[in-house]
N, C-alpha and C positions, 0 to 999 in steps of 0.2 A: 269638370271636377267640382266646380263651385255648387252646381245644382245637387250633386250627390252629397256633398258636405252638408248642404242645407237640409236635405231630406233626413240624413242620418241624425243630425243634431236635433232636429225637430222631433224625431221619433224617440230618441233615447235621452235627450237632455244633456248630452255631453257637448261642451263648447267646440265649435268648428276648429279653433286654432290647435286643439289637441289632436285632431284627426287628419290634418292636412298632410303631414309627413307620411302617415300610414297609407292614405290614398295614393300618394305619389309612388310609394313602394309597390302597392298592388298594381298600379298601371305599368310600371317598369317591368315587373315580373311577368305580367300577362303578355307584354310585348316581346320580351327577350327570353323568358323562361329562367332568368337568373334570380337567385335568392338575394335578399338585402345585403349590401356591403357594410363595412364597419362604420362608415360615417352615418349611414341610414340607421343602423342599430343604436348608435350613440344618440341620435336625434330622438328616436322612439323612447329610449331610457329617460331622456329629459322630459318628454311628454308624460311618461308614467309618473315621474316625480312631481310634476306640476299638478297632475290629477290628484295625487295624494294630498298635496298641500292645499288644494281647493276643496278637499273633503268629498270628492267623487268616489263612490264605492268601486272597488276593483271589478265586481261583477257587472256593474253598469258600463264601465269602460270596455270590458270584454264583449258585452252584448253589442255595443256600438261597432266594434271592430268586425264582429261576425255579420252584423247587419250590412256594413259597408261591403264586405266580401260577397255577401249574397246579391247585392245590387249589381256590383261590377262583374261578378262571376269570372269566367275566363280561365279556369284552371290555375288560379294563383294561391291555392291553399298551402303550399309550401312556404310561400312568403307570409301568409297569415300566421302560420305556426311560429316562425321565427320572430315575426313582429310582436305577437302576443307574449312570447318569452321576454323580449326586450322591454315591453311595456311593464310586465310584472316585475322584472328585476329593478327597474327604476322606481316603481311604486313602492316596493318593499324596502329598498334602500332609504327612500325618503321617510318611511315609517320608522325604520330603525334609528335614523338620525334624530327624528322627533323624540323617540324614547330616550336616546342618549342625552338630548338637551333637557328633557324633563328630569331625568335622574340627576344631572349635574345641578339643575336649578333646585331640586329637592335637597341635595347635599349642602349647597350653599345656604338654603333657607334654614335647615336644621342647625347648622353652625351658628347662623345669625340668631336664631331663636334661643339657643342655649347660652348665648352671650348677651341676650337682652337687646338685640338690634333688629328684630323682626317687626314689620309693620302689619297692620290689620288686613290690608288688601292681599298681600302675599299669603298671610296666614289662612284666609278664607279660601284661597285657591287650593291650598293643601288640606282643607277640611277642618281648620281650627277657628273657633270664635273666641278671640282673645279677651272679650269682656267677661267671660265666665271664669269660675274658679277651676283650676286644673290640678290633677295629681300626676306626678311623674314616677314611674316605676322603672328601675334599672336592673338589668341582669348582667352579671359578670361571669363569662365562661372561664374554664380553666386556661384556655388559650384564646388570645384575641381573635375576634371574628375577622376573616379577610374581607376586603372590599367585594361587594357583589355576592356575598354568601346567600345562597337560596333560602336559608332558614329565615332570614329577615322578611323576604317576600311572602313566604309560607305563613308565618305568624301574622303578618299584616292582613293577608287575605282572610284568615280565620277570624281575626278580631273585627274586621270590617263587615264580614258576613253576619256576625252576631249583633254588633252595635251600630253599624252604619258608617259610611265614608266620611260624614261630617262630624264625627265624634272621636276619631282615633288617629294618632300619628305614631307609626312604628318606624324606627330607623336605627342604623348602626353608627356609633360615634366613639372614637378613641378606643376601639376594641370592645365597647359595651353595646348591649342591646337596650334601646330606650323606647319606652311607651308613654305617651302623654294622652290623658283622657280627662273628660270633665269629672269633677268631684261627684256630680250627681249619679254617675254610673258606678255605683259602689261595687259591682261585681267584676268590673273590668280588670282591676289589678290582679285578682285571683285567677281570672281567665288567662291573662297574659302569663302568669306564673305557671299555670297548667301547661301551656304550650312550650314554655321554656324547659320545663321538666321533661316533656315528651321529646324535645329536640336535642337536648344536651346531656352528656353523661355526668359532667361535673359543673356546678354552677352555684351562684349565690345571688339572691335578689334583695335589693333595697327599695323601700317605698317611702317617698317623700310625703310631706303633709300637703293639704289643699291650700293653694294660694291664688289670689285674684290676678288676672291680667298677664301680659307678656313677661313682666318682671317676676310674677308669681311662678311661672313655668321654670324660669332660671333658678329661683330659690328652691323649688321642689326637686328639681334635678340635682342640685348640689347636696340637698339633704339626703336624697336617695343614695348617691354615690358615697357620701360621707358615712352613711349607716353601714355600708359594706366595709369600708375601711376600718371603722370602729369595731365591727364584729370580728375582723381578722386580728386586729391589735389586741383585743380583749380575749381572744380565744373562744368566742361564743360558738355554741354548736348549731344554733338555729340557721337554717338555710335562707329563711325569709326574715329580714330585719326591718322594722318600721322605725322611721325617724322619731315618731311620737313616743316610742318606748325608750328612746335613748337620749332624751333631752338633758338628762343630768350630766352627760359626759362633755358636751360642749361648754356647759357651765363650769365644770371642773377645769377645763383647759384654758378658759379665759384668764384665770389667775394662775399662770404656770409657776410663778415663784412660790405661791402658797402650796401648790401640789408637790413641788420639789422638796420644800421644807417638810411637808407631812410625810412623804415617803422616806426621806432621810432620817427623820426623827423616830418614826414608828417602826419602820422596817429595816433601817440601816443596821441595827444590831444583829439581824439574821445572817449577815455576812460572816459572823464568827462561828456559825454552825458548821459541823463537819459535812462536807458535800455541798456547801454553799447555800444560798437562800432559796434556790428554785424549787427543790422538793417541798420545802415548808410553805412557799407561796401556793404551789399546786394543792397542797393539803387544805389550806384556808379556802381556796376557790371551791374545792369539792365540798367542803363542809357548808359553805354559804349556799351553794347551789342545791344542796340537799336539805336546806332549812334546819341545819344542825343535827341531822340524823347521821350518826357515825357509821352505822352499818351501810347505809346507801352511799356515803362518801367513800367508804372502803371499796365497795363494788366499783365505783367510778374509777378509782385509781388502781384497782387490782392488787390491793394489799389487805392485810388483816385489820380488823377493828382495833385490836390492841396497838397496832402501829399508828393508827390515827390518834388514839389517846396519847401515846407517847409523844408524837410530834406536836400536838396541841400544847402539852405540858412544856415541851421544849420552847415553843413560841412564847408561852407565858413567862417563862424564866428569862428568856433573852430580851424580850421587848417590854415586859411589865403589863401587857394587854392580854385579856382573856376573851375568847370568842363567846363564852357563856354569859358574860356580863353585857346587858343590853347596850349601855353607852359605849363600852369598850369595843363591843362587836361592831357597832356602826363606824367607829374610828378605824378599826382594822379593815373592815370591808372597803371603806372609801380609800384607804391607803393602798390596798391591793389593786383596786381599779385604777388608781393613779399610777401605780407601778407599771401596769400593763399599757396604759396610755403613753407613758414615758419610755416604754420598752426597757425598763429596768428589771433585772440586773445586767442584761446583755449590753445595754448602753449605759455608761456611767452617768450619774446625775450631773456631773460637772459639764457634760456635753450639752446641757440645756441652758442656753444663755437667758439672762433676764430679758423680759419683754415689757 
């Protein structure tokens, strides 16, 4: 048997220790006519798994088995067939286990990366060069993506095909779809959004600003997620929101006491209006979004232009502020934005503690 092992190993490059059990099965089958037993099959599965771990291609292993059967002959091809199935089963299970380990390592890496705990060596393994400036784009579906959703893999493959494996990281985290890419790839964010649009019925995308290094990825990720939150709180219609376009809102929120005071002082009198302040707030939002065009604002709200004029006059009488006056318009618009950020009037201003 040793001489046959040596010949097969030399001819195919498969280590002899992987084939010893197979030759024993062939010899027993040739002598008795019996197929391999359970213990034999288990041993062959282990050999198949070892071959996978050592990086020996399955076709090379199969060729070695057939070569050994050719040398020994003796009508043992029933044993060959069963042995090959066992080899393949062990080989494939080892590959599946390696994929599961890689997926778990990737999940842990993404969690660490987005919390600022990733190191450069691990980052390079997953295709990121942390010395560069990165932009993170986040997509929020209507329903959180379940673990292992095939959409994540599909989008990643499409992005990698265009931009290369050492430029893109796509992953799911906390129900969001996250894409990190170098800031130099200016088309990557738009490409990611295109695939999100193709794969999801309802979605909203946030784009962070470019920041340097591993901490920069964390910052850009938070900016992107916060852009989506701000868009929802402000009732913005755009599906793609850029953190760079929304910089004024974090500034407003930093001094929450001042915003509470502004909303209370400027818009508080609207609570005396029949029907409450909400219709008047919506009117102001529509007028501001239409650059003061009453006809366009009326179309947005589905009411008449006359109703717009009436409501604006009502606002002027209650608050003392007119949207047609440039200075007063700015105060009103800032107060309306502050009201949306504070979720007023649905949430009373007293529910916002001093900070």
